[in-house]
C-alpha positions, 0 to 999 in steps of 0.5 A: 855351187859355192858355199857363200852362194848357198849361205846367201840364197834363202835370204836372196830368194825372200827379197826376189819374192818380195820384189816379185810382189811388187812387180805383180802390184804394177800388172795391168790387172791390179795398178789400173784397177786401184780407183775401182778397188778403193771405192770397195775398200773406202766406200761411203763410210769415210764421208760420214760424220763419225770419221773415226769409225769410218776409218776403223772400218777401212782398216778392218776391210784392209786387214781382210784383204790382206788375209785374203791375199796371204791366204790364197798365195800361201796355199799355192806356196804349200803346193809348190813346196810339196812338189819341191819335196818330191824332187828333193833327191834331185842334185841341188846343182841341177835343181838350181840350174833348171830353177834359173832357166825357167826364171830367165824364161818367165823374166823375159815374159814379164819384160814383154820381150815375148808374150803368151797367154796366161793361165786362165782363172777358174770360171766360177770367179766371175760369177762370185759376187762380194761386197767387202763390207766386213773383215771376213767379206773382205777376206773372201774378196781378197782371194776372189780378185786375187784369183781373177788376177791369174791371167796377166800374173801368170809369168810373175806368179810362176816364177814365185812358184818356181822358186818356192818349189825350189826350196824343197820344203812345204814351210819354206814354200808357204813362207815364200809366197806369203812374202810375195803377197806382202810385196804385192798387197802392202804398196797396193793397200797403202795407196788404196787407204790414202788414195786422195793424197796419193793420186799423182803417184798412181798416175806416174806408176801407171804413166811408167807402168810398162818401164817398170815392168820391164825393169822388174822382168830384167831383174828376174832374168838377172837372178836367174842368171845368178842362179845359174852362175851359182850352180855352176861354180 
């Protein structure tokens, strides 16, 4: 790998992680569910006389959801980082070749050029009923719904975990998946909090969901190719 490519790789990885989170936001298990999640987030409080208190509740639940998402994905990043540490002694060029090749495969899957069944969510997830009426219950709710997304997020999340593992450190893996979680949750929470004024945006995203996911998959493929080329040169 060239010195220039090695220097920009960490920063490029974080941007790739954030972009992966945005693609995950457009997935069939997240975007179409925004009206349902909005009801959980806003509830009936926004219609009460004390609108300030109502929106303070919305903010509290939003921060709780964000904490839930970031906590779950950060823990996954820690696991990927541990795996990367186990392969630390492998030649960096070889590791980037493997990472790039896997990113291309999962990018093709994300773009729907072929399709496999995703990893199933844990069976207990469907039995957990949480009403996000406070900060900590919203955080738990965020963890549960993020786990329930596992089947349709499999190729996107797999790519994120592969990049996190390629960092070869636990801290870097955790930070990488935290960035992924922000890419997924920030647009989601923004649209949920401002849903009444952003319905047209949601409709446009839903109508162009397939195209946007395919663009995201192509970008993953491009990044995987860049890793391969950088490793070989």
